[in-house]
C-alpha positions as a Markdown table, in Angstrom:
| # | Residue | x | y | z |
|---|---|---|---|---|
| 1 | Met | -11.7 | -25.3 | -23.6 |
| 2 | Phe | -8.5 | -25.7 | -21.7 |
| 3 | Gly | -7.5 | -22.2 | -22.5 |
| 4 | Glu | -10.6 | -20.8 | -20.9 |
| 5 | Met | -10.0 | -22.9 | -17.8 |
| 6 | Asp | -6.4 | -21.6 | -17.6 |
| 7 | Asp | -7.6 | -18.0 | -18.0 |
| 8 | Asp | -10.2 | -18.5 | -15.3 |
| 9 | Gln | -7.6 | -20.0 | -12.9 |
| 10 | Glu | -5.3 | -17.1 | -13.6 |
| 11 | Leu | -8.0 | -14.5 | -13.0 |
| 12 | Arg | -9.0 | -16.3 | -9.8 |
| 13 | Ala | -5.3 | -16.3 | -8.6 |
| 14 | Arg | -5.0 | -12.6 | -9.4 |
| 15 | Ala | -8.3 | -11.9 | -7.6 |
| 16 | Ile | -7.2 | -13.8 | -4.5 |
| 17 | Ala | -3.8 | -12.1 | -4.5 |
| 18 | Arg | -5.4 | -8.7 | -4.8 |
| 19 | Leu | -7.8 | -9.5 | -1.9 |
| 20 | Glu | -4.9 | -10.6 | 0.2 |
| 21 | Glu | -3.1 | -7.3 | -0.5 |
| 22 | Lys | -6.2 | -5.4 | 0.5 |
| 23 | Arg | -6.5 | -7.3 | 3.7 |
| 24 | Glu | -2.8 | -6.6 | 4.5 |
| 25 | Phe | -3.2 | -2.9 | 3.8 |
| 26 | Val | -6.3 | -2.6 | 6.0 |
| 27 | Gly | -4.5 | -4.4 | 8.8 |
| 28 | Ser | -1.5 | -2.1 | 8.4 |
| 29 | Leu | -3.7 | 1.0 | 8.5 |
| 30 | Ala | -5.7 | -0.3 | 11.6 |
| 31 | Thr | -2.4 | -1.0 | 13.4 |
| 32 | Tyr | -1.1 | 2.5 | 12.5 |
| 33 | Val | -4.2 | 4.2 | 13.7 |
| 34 | Gly | -4.4 | 2.2 | 16.9 |
| 35 | Val | -0.8 | 2.4 | 18.0 |
| 36 | Asn | -0.5 | 6.1 | 17.1 |
| 37 | Gly | -3.7 | 6.9 | 18.9 |
| 38 | Leu | -2.3 | 5.2 | 22.0 |
| 39 | Leu | 1.0 | 7.1 | 21.7 |
| 40 | Trp | -0.8 | 10.4 | 21.4 |
| 41 | Leu | -3.1 | 9.5 | 24.4 |
| 42 | Ile | 0.0 | 8.7 | 26.5 |
| 43 | Trp | 1.5 | 12.0 | 25.5 |
| 44 | Ala | -1.7 | 13.9 | 26.3 |
| 45 | Leu | -2.0 | 12.3 | 29.7 |
| 46 | Thr | 1.6 | 12.7 | 30.8 |
| 47 | Asp | 3.2 | 15.9 | 32.0 |
| 48 | His | 4.6 | 17.5 | 28.8 |
| 49 | Ser | 4.6 | 21.1 | 30.1 |
| 50 | Thr | 8.4 | 21.1 | 30.3 |
| 51 | Gly | 9.0 | 20.0 | 26.8 |
| 52 | Asp | 9.9 | 22.4 | 24.0 |
| 53 | Gly | 9.2 | 22.0 | 20.3 |
| 54 | Val | 7.4 | 19.2 | 18.7 |
| 55 | Pro | 5.6 | 16.5 | 20.7 |
| 56 | Trp | 7.5 | 13.2 | 20.6 |
| 57 | Pro | 4.6 | 11.1 | 19.0 |
| 58 | Thr | 4.9 | 13.4 | 15.9 |
| 59 | Trp | 8.1 | 11.7 | 14.8 |
| 60 | Val | 6.6 | 8.2 | 15.1 |
| 61 | Ser | 3.4 | 9.3 | 13.3 |
| 62 | Ala | 5.2 | 11.1 | 10.5 |
| 63 | Ile | 7.7 | 8.4 | 9.7 |
| 64 | Trp | 5.4 | 5.4 | 10.1 |
| 65 | Gly | 2.7 | 7.5 | 8.2 |
| 66 | Phe | 5.1 | 7.9 | 5.3 |
| 67 | Phe | 5.4 | 4.1 | 5.0 |
| 68 | Val | 1.6 | 3.7 | 5.3 |
| 69 | Val | 1.1 | 6.2 | 2.4 |
| 70 | Met | 3.7 | 4.3 | 0.3 |
| 71 | His | 1.8 | 1.1 | 1.0 |
| 72 | Ala | -1.5 | 2.8 | 0.0 |
| 73 | Trp | 0.1 | 4.1 | -3.2 |
| 74 | Lys | 1.3 | 0.6 | -4.1 |
| 75 | Phe | -2.1 | -0.8 | -3.4 |
| 76 | Phe | -4.4 | 1.8 | -5.0 |
| 77 | Ala | -2.2 | 3.2 | -7.8 |
| 78 | Arg | -0.9 | -0.1 | -9.2 |
| 79 | Arg | -2.8 | -1.4 | -12.2 |
| 80 | Pro | -2.2 | -4.7 | -14.0 |
| 81 | Ile | -0.1 | -4.5 | -17.1 |
| 82 | Ser | -2.4 | -4.8 | -20.2 |
| 83 | Glu | -1.6 | -6.7 | -23.3 |
| 84 | Thr | -2.0 | -3.4 | -25.2 |
| 85 | Ala | 0.7 | -1.8 | -23.1 |
| 86 | Ile | 3.0 | -4.8 | -23.6 |
| 87 | Gln | 2.6 | -4.7 | -27.3 |
| 88 | Arg | 3.2 | -1.0 | -27.4 |
| 89 | Glu | 6.4 | -1.4 | -25.5 |
| 90 | Ile | 7.5 | -4.2 | -27.8 |
| 91 | Asp | 6.8 | -2.1 | -30.8 |
| 92 | Arg | 8.7 | 0.8 | -29.3 |
| 93 | His | 11.8 | -1.3 | -28.9 |
| 94 | Arg | 11.5 | -3.1 | -32.3 |
| 95 | Pro | 14.0 | -1.8 | -34.8 |
| 96 | Ala | 12.5 | 0.3 | -37.6 |
| 97 | Ser | 12.3 | -1.6 | -40.9 |
């Protein structure tokens, strides 16, 4: 009985942590889109006819975008470690008998 309660509490804690991570990612993405949209709007509305090469907001968007992609990778690609994977790793490192 107590084992089931512990499992339920652990699952609940994991679920809450995952939802908090999701909320954090969505907030980061919204901030990225909003700020970069504003930067590109400023660039478009100012006189940029004398500039050569790449528009200045490109650097902000690219560098910050890289970190947003890394955050997305961490959030969407990460899977919990299963007991099967743990046992397989233990067996792999166990000396042959």
